N, C-alpha and C positions, 0 to 999 in steps of 0.2 A: 504494499500500499504506499502510495506517495502522500507524505504529509504536507508538503509545501508546493508551490507553484514551480519552484526550481527543481524540486525532485520529480514532479510530474513531467516537466519538459524533458528532463534527461531520460526518464523511463519511456516516455512516448517516442523519442527519437530512436531508442534501442529497439522497441517493439515493432517499429515500422522499418526496420532494416537498415538504419543508419549506423555504420560501423566506425566512420571517421568524422570528426568534426574539425573542419579547417577553420582557424580561428586566430584572433589576436585579442587577448583579454584586456580588461581595463575596469576602472572603478565602478561603473554602473552595472557591470555583470559579475562583480566578485561573488555575490551569493550564489549565483548560477554555478560558477566554476567550483566553488566549495562543495556543492551538491554533486558535481561530476567526479570529484576526487576518488570517492570509493567505487566508482563504476567504470574506471578506465580500462578495466580488462574486457568490457563490453562496448564502450564507446571511447575511442581513442582520440584525444586532442591532438591536432597536428598544427603546430604554432607557426604561423608565417611571419615575415619580417615587415610586412606592410598589408594593410587591409585589402588592397586590391589583389595581392598575392593570394590571400585566404580565399577571396571570392572566385578568382580565376581557377584556383586549384579545384574547388568544388565544381566549377563549370566543366573543366576538363575531365574530371572524374565521371560526371553525369553524362557527357557526350560519349565517353569511351565505353561506358557500361550500359547506358540506357536506363539506369536506375536512379532514384532520387538520391541527392547528396545535400549536405547542409554546411553552412558557414555561420560564424557568430562574430559580431563585431560591436564595438561601443557606438553610441549614437553620435549625431552631428558629423564632425570631420571623419570619423571612422566609417560611418555609413556612406558618406559622400565619396570617400576614397574607394569604396567597393562598388560604387554606382555604375561605373563603365562596364565592369564584369557583369553586373546584374542586367544592364541593357543588352549586353551580348548574349546572356542566357535567355532573354526574351526573344531575341532575334533568331536564336538557333533552337528554340523549342526545347530547351533543357529544364528538367525538373529539379531546380535548385531551391532549397528552403534558406531564406535569409532570416536569421535570428538576430534581431537588432535591439540593443539596449535603449533606454530612454530615461530622461530626467524624472524626478518625482512627479507622479501623476497630478498632484495638486497644482503644479507649476507649469504644466504643458499649456502652451498658448498664452501664457501670461507675459512673456518677454522680460523676465527677471534678470536675464544674462547669466544663468547658471552654466556650470561647465558642461560643454558639448551640446548646449541648447541649439536647436535648429527650428526655425519657423515651419510649421506644418510638416514635420518629418513624415508622418503617416500619409499625408497627401503625396509627397514625393515618392515614398515607397510604393504607394498604390499605383502610380503611373508607370512604374518599372516592373510590375508584376501582374500575374493573373488575378490575384486577390491579395489583400493585405488587411491586417487587424491588429488591434491592440488588446493585450490581456490586462484588464483592469482590476481583476480580483480572482480569488480562488473559485468562486462559484461558476465563472464562465470558462475557466481555463481549459477544461477537458473538451468542451464542445468546440471551442475555437481551434484547438490543436487537431482534433479529429477532422474538422473542416479543412484545415490546411493540408493535411496528409492526403485526404480524399481528392483535393483539387490537384495535388502533385501528380496523382496516379490516374486521373480521369480526364476524358476529352483531350483537348490539345495540350500537350505538355509544355508547360511554361513555369517560370519561377513563382514562388509564393512567399510573401512577407509576413513575419510576426515580430511585433515589437513588445518589449516588457519593460515598464517603468522600474526604476531601481528599488522603489518601496514595495513592489508587488512580488518580487522573487520569494520572499519568505511568508507571503500570505498563505494562511491555511486552505487546503483544497477541500472542496465540498462535493460530494456525489460522483467522484470519478470511479468507474467500474474497475474490476481487476484486469479485463481484457482491454488494452489500449491501442490495439491495432485498428487501423482505419481502412475499410474496404473502399475499393474504387467504385465509382458510380457506373451504372449500366451504360453501355455504348448506345448511341442513338438507334432507335428502331428503323430499319431499313424499309423504305417504300418499294415493294416488289414490282409495282407497276413502273416505276422509274428504272429499275434494273432491266426490265423487259424492253423499255424504250431505248436504253443504252446499248443493249445487245442488238437490237434491230439496226441502229446506226453503225455499230461496228461491223456487223455482217455485210452491210451494204457498201461499206467503205472500199475504195480501190487503193488508197494510199494513206493508211492510218499512221498516226504518230503518237507516241506516249511521252508525256513529261512527268518525271518523277521527282518528288521533293522529299523533305525530311520526314514526312508522314509515312514513308514507305520503308523506313529502316528496319521495321520488324516484320516485314513480309517480303523479303528478298526473293525467295524461292518462287512465291506465288506471282509476284510481278514479272520475273523472268519467264515463268511458264505462260502467262498471258501474252507477253511480247512474242513469244514463239508461236502461239496459237494464232496470232493476228499478223504475224510477219511484219510487225511494227517496230521501228526503231525506238529505243527508250532513251530519251534525252535527259541528261543530268548536268547541272553546272556546279553547285556548291553542295548544299545539304543532302542531295540525292546521290552523290557519287558513291560507287561500290554497291549500290542495291542491285543493279545488273552489272556483273563483272566486266571490267574493261576488256577482258579476253573474248567476251561474247561478240558475235558478229553483228548483233542488234544493239549493243551499247553505243551510245553516241554522245559527244560533248555538245556544248551550246553552239559553236560555229557550224557543226555539221547540221544540227537541227535548224539553224537559221537558213542554211542553203536549201534544205528540204521544205521549209515553210511555205514558199509560194505555191507548191504543188500538192501539198497534203490536203485531204478532203474532210478528214475527221481527226480531231485532236482529243486524246483522253488524258486529262490532268489528274494525277493521283497524289494526294498529300502535298500539294504545292499551291502556291498563291496564283500561279500562271502569270504574274505580273510582267515578268521579263518577256515572255512569249507574246503577250498582248502588245507590247511595244513594237513588235515585229509587224503588227498590222493584222486586221481581219477584214473580211467581207462576208457577203451572204452566202457564198459557196462553201464557207468553212463552217463545219459543224463541230460543236464543242460539248463534250461530256466532262463533267468536273466532279470528282469524288473528294470530299474533305470532311474531317471531323469538326471543323470550325465553321459553322453555318455563315459567319460574317465573310468568310472568303469567297463564298459561292456567289458570283455575279458582281464582285468588287469592281472589276474593270469592264467586263461585258457579260451580259446574262447568258448563261450557257443554254444550249438546246436541251440538255438533261442535267439537272443538278441532283446529286446524291449526297445527302447529309449522312455520312457514315464513317466508321472506322475502316480504314483500308484493309486491315486485317480480317474484316468480316465481308466487305463488299467485293474485294478482288476474287475470293474463292467462288462467290455467287456468279460472277461473270464467267469464270473458268467452267463451272458446272453447266452453265447455259450454252457455252460455245463448244462443249465437248463433242467431238465427232464432226465438227464443222470448221476445222482448221482450214485457213486459206493460205495458199503457198505464196501468192502475189510475187511470183519470181521477178518480174521487171522492177518492182518497187524495191525488193531486196538487192537487186543488182545496183540500183541507183544508190541505195544507202552504202553499199560497199565501196562504190566508186567515190562517193563524197568523203567517206572515211580515209580512203587512201590518199585522195587529193590533199586533204588537211594534214594528214600525218606527214607528208612530203613537205608542205608548206611550213610546218612548225620547224622541221629540221632545216629547211632552207633559210628561213627568216629569223628563227629564234634559236639558232644552233648553240650559242654559249649557255643560255639557261637549260636547254635540253640535255647538254652534256652533264651538267651537274645533277640533274634530276635522274638521268640514266644511271649515274653512279649510286644514288641513294636507292633507286628501285632495285638495282642489281644486288645490294647487300641486305636490304630490309626484307625479312621474311614476308610471305604472302599475308600473314595475319598480323604483321607488325602495323603500328599505328603511325601515321604521318600527320603532323600538325603544321598547317601552312600559316602564313603571315602576310602582311602588307609589304612585300618586298619583291624585287624583280623576279627572282626565282619562284616566289609564291604565286604571282599572277599567272605565270605559265603553267604552274602545277595544276591550277584549276582547269586548264585546257587539256593537258596531256600527261599528267602524272597517272599511271595505271593504278587503279583501286580495284581490288578483287573481292572485297567483302564489305558489308555494311559496318559502320562505325570505325573504319580504319583510315578515313581521310577527314580530319576534323578542320572546320573552317569557322570564322566569325560571321559567316553569311552576309546579309546586307548591311550589318553594322560596320563592317570593315574596321575593326578595332585594332589601331596600331599598338603594338607592344603586348598583345594578348598572348602570343605564341609560347614563350618559354614558361611563364607561370601556369598556363593551361596545360601545356605539355607535362609540367610536373605532376598536375592533378591526374592526368591520364596515366602516366607512368606509375604513380603511387596506387591507383585503383587497379591497374592491370600490370603488375610486375612480371606476369607470366609471358608477356611479349615484349619485344623491343619497341621503344617509342622514340621517334625522331621529331624534334620541333626545329623548324627553320626561322631565321629572323635576319633582318638587316642590321647593320651597326646602329642605326638609329632606333628602331623599335626594340632591339636587345636591351638597351640600357633602361628601358621603362621598368623592367622587372628583374634586372640582373642580380639585385640583392637577394632574390630568392634562391640563388645558389647556396647561400648559407642554410636555408631550410633543407635543400636537397642533400647537402652533406650531413647535416644533423640527423636526418632520417634515412639516409642511405638510399635515396630515391634514384633508380637507374635511368634518368633521362639523358639522351644524347641531343645536345643543341648545337646546331650548325649556324654560325654567324657569317654572313656574306658581307664583307667589309669593303665598302667603297668610300668611306669617309664623307658620306653625303646622304641626305634624304634623296636617293637616286631618282625615284619616280618624280618627285616634285622638281628636282633640278632639271630633268630632261623636258618636262612640260614647259618650264620657263624658257629653256634654250629653243625649243621647237616652235612655241606658240607666241613668245613675246620677244621676238627679235634678238635672241642670244642675250638676255638680260636676267642671268640667275640672281636670286636674292634670298638670303636667309636659309639657304638649303645646304651649304658646306658645313662639314662637321670635323671636329678633331676627336677621334675615337681612341680608346686604349688599346693596348696589347692584351687581346682577349685571352691568349694563352696564359700569360702571366697573371692576368686578373683571375682566371679560373683557379690556377694553382694557389693564389693567395687565400681563396676560400677553403682550400683543401680538396677541390675537385681536380679531375684530370683535365689538363689543357693540351690540345693538339693543334697542329697547323696543317692544312691541306692546300698546296699551291695550285694543284690540278685536279680535275675530276678523277684521274687515276689514283693520286694521293688520297683523295676522299674515300674511296673504296677501302684502301688499306686502314686508314684511321677509323672508319666505321667498324671494321672487324675487330680492331683493338678495343673500341669503346664497347662493343656488345659482349666481348669476352671478359672485360675487366670488371663489370658491375659498378654500381655507384654512378654519380653524375659525371658527364663528360662535356666539355665545350670544344668544339672544332671550329677554329677560325679559318675562313677561306678568303684570302685577299682577292678582290675582283676589280675590274675596271668598269667601263661604260657597257651597258647591255643594249641590245636592239629593243625597240618598243614593241610590246605585245598588244597595244591598244586597238589596232585594226581588227584583232580577233575578238576583242572584248566589248568595244562599243559598237554594237551591231545595229545598223540602221533599219528603218521600216521598209519592208519589202512586199507588203500586201496591203490592198486597200489604199494605195497611194493616190 
């Protein structure tokens, strides 16, 4: 039995599968951490060196496992330091619980200027999460915690926030049952009439195309089977990568999808906003079937011909069952897909050769089930186009948020949660320094992350834009960066240098064999621009 709110929170985290609490303690949460002291064998505190590190680690762990993770920080500046990671969790549909302290409840909103006071902290938390609440006393604590964990596991996965004022941690709990596990809510009931309508459109299609997003991460085999039945390319850009293996002849990146877009006649969007594809243009000849667990996404850009409010894990098997025995070969369309894939594969190597060489080295050494964490860096942009991903949850990305500096601390979370597979996080020298202090955390806990820092002593992408688009007038984009090998060694981590892609392969072997954290610095120069492959224009309904 939990006697206080602090004890109830600790026990609820444990009962709902939280094994690690990424955190940075402080005065408003001291009573909570005191309650955690005797439960560390069941809920391990993992102390970061900055609140953003704690939140990013929870995010990386959630993306790598698909399971809820949690972080705890003090209010005010501590919470705001974690907010970029929380916004990224929202963008990537990551089930992250933000446990945030608060000033005394009697002072909230009064503007007394108390330590860590933030105007309308709950309002800010609520805008960065799926739902947020304040525990104001022991009587409501159980219900609010149950609601939080149900939300983490139900519907569209997104972060959830709970704040607890400093005077509430020791409040006595009233009415909490022995069983503290929170069941997920039932998935939306599927309209079978709409399933039938979707099947009719897909059967009639001559050139179908599937767009897969983050909502398909847990039904990889089913989506692959559906693509095969329809002879339809499965297009993924960021959060859908690896759902259909890059080895599959029907797996396609965004540029291939863009090239096929003018000629496809039915688009099936599964677990995706479809926003990017809608920017490519639509017309009356293009039929759209959209499946999403979030009803707000259905018709956000254009009203689909068939909208299915459903969990992809339930809807896709229904489509497969209805199409069984009706597989369409669509040979000419598959030939077109293969031709476009070959054309772009050649174009990437012809026009983005330097980035591709580094990516080839990583892919050659990273096992098929190893995890790759991309970043807002020159190699990272190309990775979204051309880095092969063979399984779900093995290519982690900050999605539309584009959060510079997320890679290394999120990679730490992924490596901490999945020590059974190698994890490689890439960064530029600019983004690397956002969270390089978490190397101390990596060393302290022996987290086996391999971080590759591509060092050009600049915010390279910004600088190239300025040169190419502003008459060769670069400003505020040159950097002086440290020797990352020596910096890593000063933390007690392994520091290595790779001058060439071949060097990188050898360094990766050393890193994977050695255990513990490794930083590999790769000095680089200017890279060719990938933006012609990323900023894809409208090609339909012009």
